[in-house]
MDAnalysis code that builds the backbone (N, CA, C; Angstrom):
import MDAnalysis as mda
import numpy as np

u = mda.Universe.empty(294, n_residues=98, atom_resindex=np.repeat(np.arange(98), 3), trajectory=True)
u.add_TopologyAttr("name", ["N", "CA", "C"] * 98)
u.add_TopologyAttr("resid", np.arange(1, 99))
u.add_TopologyAttr("resname", ["ARG", "ALA", "LEU", "GLU", "ALA", "LEU", "ASP", "ALA", "CYS", "ASP", "LEU", "ILE", "ALA", "GLU", "GLN", "LEU", "PRO", "ARG", "GLY", "ARG", "ALA", "HIS", "LEU", "ARG", "ASP", "GLN", "ILE", "ASP", "ARG", "ALA", "ALA", "THR", "SER", "VAL", "VAL", "ALA", "ASN", "ILE", "ALA", "GLU", "GLY", "ALA", "ARG", "GLU", "PHE", "SER", "PRO", "LYS", "GLU", "LYS", "ALA", "ARG", "PHE", "TYR", "ARG", "MET", "ALA", "TRP", "ARG", "SER", "ALA", "ILE", "GLU", "VAL", "VAL", "SER", "TRP", "LEU", "GLU", "ILE", "THR", "ASP", "ARG", "ARG", "ALA", "GLU", "ALA", "SER", "ARG", "PRO", "ASP", "ILE", "VAL", "SER", "ARG", "ALA", "GLY", "GLY", "SER", "GLY", "PHE", "GLN", "SER", "ARG", "PHE", "GLN", "GLY", "PRO"])
u.atoms.positions = np.array([
    [122.740, 106.967, 98.685],
    [122.399, 105.713, 99.036],
    [121.056, 105.490, 98.380],
    [119.882, 106.361, 98.547],
    [118.776, 106.377, 98.038],
    [118.770, 105.827, 96.772],
    [119.368, 106.034, 96.122],
    [118.984, 105.602, 94.391],
    [119.718, 104.173, 94.408],
    [121.013, 103.726, 95.175],
    [121.387, 102.424, 95.294],
    [120.228, 101.611, 95.694],
    [119.626, 102.270, 97.035],
    [118.503, 101.262, 97.655],
    [117.079, 100.864, 96.415],
    [117.090, 102.164, 95.806],
    [116.153, 102.039, 94.539],
    [116.647, 100.807, 93.740],
    [117.507, 100.882, 93.485],
    [118.323, 99.735, 92.426],
    [118.087, 98.260, 93.175],
    [118.773, 98.154, 94.351],
    [118.123, 97.180, 95.001],
    [116.775, 96.467, 94.776],
    [116.075, 97.598, 95.396],
    [114.263, 97.170, 95.315],
    [114.061, 96.693, 94.092],
    [114.370, 97.426, 92.945],
    [114.165, 96.744, 91.614],
    [114.636, 95.279, 91.342],
    [115.874, 95.219, 91.537],
    [115.950, 93.624, 91.926],
    [115.506, 92.711, 92.793],
    [115.141, 93.186, 93.823],
    [114.269, 91.997, 94.510],
    [113.088, 92.160, 94.045],
    [112.233, 93.298, 93.679],
    [110.931, 93.053, 93.087],
    [110.784, 92.126, 91.780],
    [112.010, 92.234, 90.820],
    [111.969, 91.338, 89.678],
    [111.702, 89.391, 89.940],
    [112.303, 89.808, 91.478],
    [111.916, 87.734, 91.780],
    [110.359, 87.596, 92.395],
    [109.915, 88.707, 92.223],
    [108.392, 88.039, 92.747],
    [107.676, 87.379, 92.062],
    [106.969, 86.289, 92.378],
    [106.254, 85.240, 91.682],
    [105.408, 86.186, 90.963],
    [104.558, 85.167, 89.876],
    [103.776, 85.848, 88.766],
    [102.137, 86.385, 89.972],
    [101.639, 87.190, 89.966],
    [100.485, 87.468, 90.649],
    [100.584, 88.204, 92.155],
    [101.753, 88.993, 92.064],
    [102.186, 89.766, 93.055],
    [102.551, 90.939, 92.534],
    [102.004, 91.222, 91.234],
    [102.334, 93.070, 90.965],
    [102.067, 93.825, 92.168],
    [101.018, 93.800, 92.719],
    [100.581, 94.402, 93.942],
    [101.872, 94.738, 94.658],
    [102.390, 93.672, 95.132],
    [103.347, 94.206, 96.100],
    [104.966, 94.566, 95.334],
    [105.096, 94.355, 94.212],
    [105.943, 95.020, 93.320],
    [105.623, 96.317, 93.129],
    [104.274, 96.668, 92.919],
    [104.074, 98.297, 92.674],
    [104.458, 98.715, 94.068],
    [103.953, 98.369, 95.509],
    [104.259, 99.162, 96.795],
    [105.622, 99.236, 96.995],
    [106.398, 98.079, 96.635],
    [107.765, 98.358, 96.566],
    [108.893, 99.573, 95.785],
    [107.983, 99.420, 94.753],
    [108.374, 100.366, 93.789],
    [107.747, 101.991, 94.404],
    [106.756, 102.036, 94.538],
    [106.225, 103.314, 94.904],
    [106.972, 103.836, 96.160],
    [107.267, 103.162, 97.183],
    [107.767, 103.617, 98.132],
    [109.361, 103.898, 98.203],
    [109.977, 102.797, 97.212],
    [111.378, 103.292, 96.968],
    [111.521, 104.523, 96.218],
    [110.564, 104.488, 95.171],
    [110.776, 105.929, 94.309],
    [110.652, 107.185, 95.210],
    [109.590, 107.220, 96.169],
    [109.296, 108.275, 97.233],
    [110.122, 108.476, 98.163],
    [111.170, 107.603, 98.671],
    [112.315, 108.187, 99.020],
    [113.186, 108.815, 98.148],
    [113.681, 108.772, 96.976],
    [114.391, 109.233, 96.001],
    [113.554, 110.685, 95.765],
    [112.510, 110.950, 95.549],
    [111.973, 112.077, 95.274],
    [111.994, 113.070, 96.605],
    [111.530, 112.180, 97.831],
    [111.461, 113.414, 98.610],
    [112.669, 113.668, 99.349],
    [113.675, 113.082, 99.004],
    [115.260, 113.760, 99.466],
    [115.503, 114.789, 98.114],
    [115.186, 114.364, 97.302],
    [115.478, 115.354, 96.201],
    [114.644, 116.908, 96.370],
    [113.499, 116.518, 96.916],
    [112.400, 118.028, 97.116],
    [113.142, 118.821, 97.838],
    [113.711, 117.974, 99.538],
    [114.169, 118.536, 100.584],
    [115.507, 119.146, 100.158],
    [116.205, 118.925, 99.137],
    [117.738, 119.643, 98.703],
    [117.427, 120.654, 98.093],
    [116.448, 120.783, 98.156],
    [116.027, 122.205, 96.679],
    [115.125, 123.040, 97.843],
    [114.909, 122.658, 98.833],
    [113.878, 123.743, 99.679],
    [114.929, 124.306, 100.391],
    [114.656, 125.944, 100.967],
    [115.838, 126.959, 101.570],
    [115.148, 126.892, 102.683],
    [113.896, 126.953, 103.126],
    [113.311, 126.928, 104.720],
    [113.522, 125.563, 105.388],
    [114.285, 125.594, 106.583],
    [114.736, 124.455, 107.225],
    [113.417, 123.766, 107.525],
    [111.969, 124.538, 107.830],
    [110.609, 123.522, 108.318],
    [110.508, 122.839, 107.141],
    [110.564, 122.965, 105.763],
    [110.210, 122.571, 104.750],
    [111.277, 121.597, 104.116],
    [112.223, 121.648, 104.523],
    [113.634, 120.674, 103.939],
    [113.341, 119.769, 105.157],
    [112.898, 119.987, 106.124],
    [112.746, 118.802, 107.318],
    [111.720, 118.188, 106.803],
    [110.443, 118.623, 106.611],
    [109.097, 118.307, 106.117],
    [109.320, 116.814, 105.151],
    [110.195, 117.582, 103.892],
    [110.623, 116.283, 102.908],
    [111.692, 115.284, 103.523],
    [112.283, 115.835, 104.278],
    [113.299, 114.549, 104.864],
    [112.493, 113.723, 106.010],
    [111.384, 114.010, 106.388],
    [110.652, 113.256, 107.276],
    [109.736, 112.402, 106.419],
    [109.421, 112.782, 105.085],
    [108.208, 111.946, 104.224],
    [109.425, 110.756, 103.559],
    [110.895, 111.487, 103.354],
    [111.641, 109.810, 102.725],
    [111.936, 109.376, 103.827],
    [111.951, 109.659, 105.188],
    [112.723, 108.519, 106.218],
    [111.307, 107.792, 106.202],
    [109.687, 108.105, 106.247],
    [108.562, 107.028, 106.512],
    [108.744, 106.246, 105.489],
    [108.991, 106.977, 103.949],
    [109.030, 105.622, 102.403],
    [109.885, 104.924, 102.706],
    [110.890, 105.033, 103.369],
    [112.255, 104.298, 103.717],
    [111.290, 103.206, 104.831],
    [110.799, 103.560, 105.979],
    [110.464, 102.430, 106.790],
    [109.510, 101.409, 106.020],
    [108.555, 102.294, 105.115],
    [107.504, 101.663, 104.482],
    [108.299, 100.159, 103.084],
    [109.382, 100.881, 102.993],
    [109.967, 99.718, 102.267],
    [110.602, 98.453, 102.905],
    [111.112, 99.136, 103.956],
    [111.704, 97.892, 104.954],
    [110.542, 97.210, 105.364],
    [109.383, 97.781, 105.412],
    [108.187, 96.884, 105.969],
    [107.602, 95.903, 104.699],
    [107.783, 96.684, 103.424],
    [107.180, 95.358, 102.426],
    [108.533, 94.154, 102.002],
    [109.641, 94.990, 102.374],
    [110.733, 93.824, 102.228],
    [110.741, 92.598, 103.016],
    [110.364, 92.999, 104.416],
    [110.210, 91.861, 105.361],
    [109.191, 91.332, 105.221],
    [108.059, 91.782, 104.655],
    [106.471, 90.599, 103.947],
    [107.220, 89.444, 103.009],
    [107.907, 90.360, 102.049],
    [108.577, 89.456, 101.306],
    [109.302, 88.345, 101.467],
    [110.195, 88.836, 102.666],
    [110.614, 87.779, 103.145],
    [109.893, 86.417, 103.951],
    [109.164, 87.295, 104.602],
    [108.110, 86.323, 105.836],
    [107.348, 85.421, 104.684],
    [107.392, 85.867, 103.758],
    [106.415, 84.750, 102.700],
    [107.191, 83.985, 101.508],
    [108.554, 84.168, 101.767],
    [109.437, 83.444, 101.119],
    [109.657, 84.176, 99.609],
    [109.183, 85.139, 99.085],
    [108.521, 85.615, 97.846],
    [109.867, 85.803, 97.011],
    [110.835, 86.354, 97.552],
    [111.981, 86.385, 97.139],
    [113.332, 85.696, 97.738],
    [114.361, 85.554, 97.137],
    [115.542, 85.126, 97.938],
    [115.968, 85.740, 98.878],
    [116.153, 85.536, 100.574],
    [116.305, 85.699, 101.369],
    [118.005, 86.197, 101.330],
    [119.027, 85.665, 100.802],
    [119.921, 86.258, 100.796],
    [120.043, 87.378, 100.122],
    [119.359, 87.348, 98.750],
    [119.321, 88.800, 97.917],
    [118.857, 89.901, 98.697],
    [117.456, 89.635, 99.725],
    [116.760, 90.762, 100.349],
    [118.062, 91.314, 101.332],
    [118.747, 90.376, 102.014],
    [119.560, 90.744, 102.925],
    [120.674, 91.569, 102.696],
    [121.318, 90.999, 101.360],
    [122.930, 91.557, 100.596],
    [122.588, 93.102, 100.051],
    [121.443, 92.900, 99.246],
    [120.750, 94.247, 98.632],
    [120.166, 95.155, 99.368],
    [118.963, 95.244, 100.104],
    [118.231, 95.758, 101.034],
    [119.396, 96.379, 102.342],
    [119.853, 95.300, 102.874],
    [120.671, 95.784, 103.808],
    [121.996, 96.640, 103.500],
    [122.635, 96.368, 102.244],
    [123.975, 97.139, 102.051],
    [123.544, 98.242, 101.192],
    [122.283, 98.786, 101.191],
    [121.945, 99.859, 100.766],
    [121.245, 100.960, 101.419],
    [121.439, 100.623, 102.755],
    [120.955, 101.694, 103.750],
    [119.890, 101.462, 104.707],
    [119.101, 100.839, 103.935],
    [117.986, 100.362, 104.770],
    [118.221, 99.990, 106.060],
    [117.349, 100.226, 107.109],
    [117.710, 99.517, 108.258],
    [116.814, 98.664, 108.559],
    [116.841, 97.448, 108.894],
    [115.823, 96.553, 109.267],
    [116.226, 95.469, 110.134],
    [115.276, 94.456, 110.539],
    [115.882, 93.344, 111.018],
    [117.289, 92.846, 110.309],
    [117.186, 92.979, 109.021],
    [118.410, 92.109, 108.520],
    [119.579, 92.444, 108.424],
    [119.490, 94.116, 108.942],
    [120.811, 94.298, 110.007],
    [120.521, 95.181, 111.254],
    [121.702, 95.206, 112.068],
    [121.577, 95.358, 113.244],
    [121.235, 97.196, 113.157],
    [120.954, 97.931, 114.203],
    [120.479, 98.989, 114.564],
    [121.243, 99.856, 114.304],
])
């Protein structure tokens, strides 16, 4: 699901208007961090280290959600795309219930 979420973020980021490269970069960094931290955690043998990487992935996912909510609030990408792509990719936010 993390890779699907990364793909969804890429599609949303493509819609951002000119001059919003910093927002596109933040979304990309956070979304790729989710994938990388899950992968690193999966390779760990120590339960403490595994949990640490999974916590970092969770925090990055929360960051992605916040950037998508900012994007939505500023109407910088299509709201239906944000809802369908981000909401359907495993990100939990105000776009989908708890």
